[in-house]
N, C-alpha and C positions, 0 to 999 in steps of 0.2 A: 282930272281927266286922264293921268299916263294910266290910274291903277281900271279905269274903266277901259281903254282901247288894249291896256294886257289882257283883261279879261272876255276883249271881244278877237284879240289877234291869231287869225290863224293866214300864216303867209305860204301859199304855193308859190313853188318855180320848177324853172323845169327839172332839179333833181327833185322833187318832192316835199320840201323842208318843210318843217312840223313846228309850230312854237305857239302855243296855247297855254291857258291859263285853267289847272284844275284843284278839286276842293279833294284830297286825300280822304278815305270815308276811315273815322274812327274804327271800324270793322277790322281793318286791316294793323293796324298795331296790335305787338305781338310781346308788348310787355312797359317795361319803364326802361328810360335812357339807363345802359349800365353806368355802375360810378368806376368798373375798374378800364384800365388802361385798354386804348383801341386798339384790335387784330387783327385789321383788316378784312377788302376782300377777298376769296376764292377765285380763282382764276380758271378757265378753260378754253385751248387754242386749239385751232384744225387747219391745215391746211388744204386750202379747197381755192379756185377762183371763184367768188361770184361778182354781180355785180348789182346786188340791191340787199335790204336785211330782210325783206320777206325769202327771199331766197337761202340767206346765211340762217334764218330761222327754221326752212325747212332740212338744209344741211343736217343743223346740230340736234334738229331732234328726230335724225334716222343715223347718225353714227356715233363714235365714240369720238373725244377730245384726242388728242397726238399729242398734246404736252397739256399740263394744268403749271398754275402758280402761284403764288400772294399776292397781293398788291397792298400798301397803304394808304397809298395817295393815288388819284386819276388826276397823273400828270406826266403820261406816255407821250413823249415828244423827240423828235430827230431834227434834225439838221441833212442828216445823211441821204441822199437819192433812194441809195438801195441800204440797207444797213441791217441788222439779224434781229431775229427775238430779241436777245438778249438785251441789245441794245436800246431795243425797241421799250420793256420794260423797264423804266425806270423806277425805283423803289419797287424793283419785286424782288422779292425773294421764291428760294426752293421751285425753279424752274422743271419740272421732272416729266422725260429723261432729262438729266444733264446738255445731252447732244441736240437735242431742240433750239438752245439757246442758241447755239452756232448757226441756224437755219436763215436762211435770208427772209427777211420779214414781206414777202412780197405772194397775193394771192392768200390771206391769211386774214382769220376771222377768229375774235377775241370775247367771249364773252366772261363777263363779271357777277358774281353773284352775292349779296352777303345780306347785310342789315345797315341802314343810319341810323345815327339818333337823332331826334329833334329835342332839342333843349328846352326849349319855349313854343307856345303855338305861335300861330299867326301865318304871314304869308311869304315866300322865300322865292328868290330871286334864282335863276341858273341861268350860265354862259355856255354851252358847250361847243370846243374848239374841234373840230375835225378833218382829215383828209382821211380817208374818203367820208364814206357814210357812218351815221350811227341812231342808237334808241336808247334813249335813259327813260325808267320806269323805274315808279317809288310807288309802293304800296297797289300793284298792278295797274296804276296807269301812268298812263303814256305824258310825259312834261317835257319833254323834244325830241326831236327824230330828222333828220337828213337821208333819207331811205336809198339814195343812190349813190354814185361816184362823183368827188368832186375835186379842185384843190385844197387849199385850206381856206377854211368858213366856219365863221359862227353862228349859231342858231340861239335862241335866248327860251324858257321857259320860266312857269310861274305855279308854285304848286300853293294851296294850303292849308292847313293842318290845324283841326279845331282843339288837338289834345298831343302835349309831348309826349315821348317814347321811341320806341324802336318799329323802325318800319323795315320791310323787304325793300331792296333796292335788287335793281337789273340794270346791267347795261350790256348792248350786243353793238360791236363794230368792227367793222371791215376795212384792210387794205386790201389796191391791187397792186398796182405797181407806182416805183418813185418814191416821194418822202413819204411816211408816215405819222400821223398827229392825232393823241385823241388827250383832251385837257374838260376835265370839268370844272368853274368854279360857283362857287352858291356865297350868296350873303340871306341877312332880311332883309325885306321889301324895303325901300323908303331910305336903305341909308347903300346907295349905290357905290360910294367908296370905298365899304366894310367886304367886295369880294376878293375869295381866296379860294387857292384850291380846294376842291374837295379830300378832305380826309388829312390834311396839312396842320389845321390844329384843333385846340377841343376835344379828344376821343370823338371823332364821327365815326368810322365805321367799324364793322365788325363782322368776321366770317360767320356763315351760318354756323352755330351750336350743335355740338354730340347732344346728344342724352347727359353725359357726366359731366359735360364741358359749361351747361347752360348755368347753374349756379355759380360758378366762376365770372361769365360778365353780368351776373345778376339778373336772370334771367328764373328764377326760382319760381316764377309764378304761370311761363309759358310750360314751364315743366307739368306741372301738377294741373294745368288743364288737359297740356294730352295724357296724360293717367286718366280724368278722367272721363273722356270721348274713349277712352281704349275699351272704357267697363261697360 
């Protein structure tokens, strides 16, 4: 019954939380899971007050980022009521410009992009802790989201992959004021004791590769496919 309920779960609250079960299309797979070391996700940050994820999407689409960064795992949490960008971005490096790291982490939007390595086909369970809103997408499918503002809370989602490989991942998150938290955990379905922070083990997250770096990530097939489409 648990899987049946998960597959049907759409929970709406005053903040518009969405927890659902989706099948990620094999067509979104960009290549085999890399054998090399994980490289983390690229990040873009925007200093802007927003009240929900759609507003954040609009701002991102129309404006250049105020800073960029790289994150090795999605475990951006802090107990500070008013922290800085650098204190929020745990497990992150290369904040550019460096001065942005000293800015207050209020009224800030973060967007993470790259690839997630699915080592085995099957269903995966996700738990996202956030304060305030977020959206997690894999292969273009929304796995979980909370579009409005909230105190620290958790939203679950489920994704099924028919084939192992490398899939695009995107996370949009915003913080209004006060405490800021974003943490994504996942596990294979049926193994609730196995939840761990996304990116913390097993070479899970990879930056969007440049053509020259594709082979280093084991993405030679992706590069070849792009060349064929360009002809």
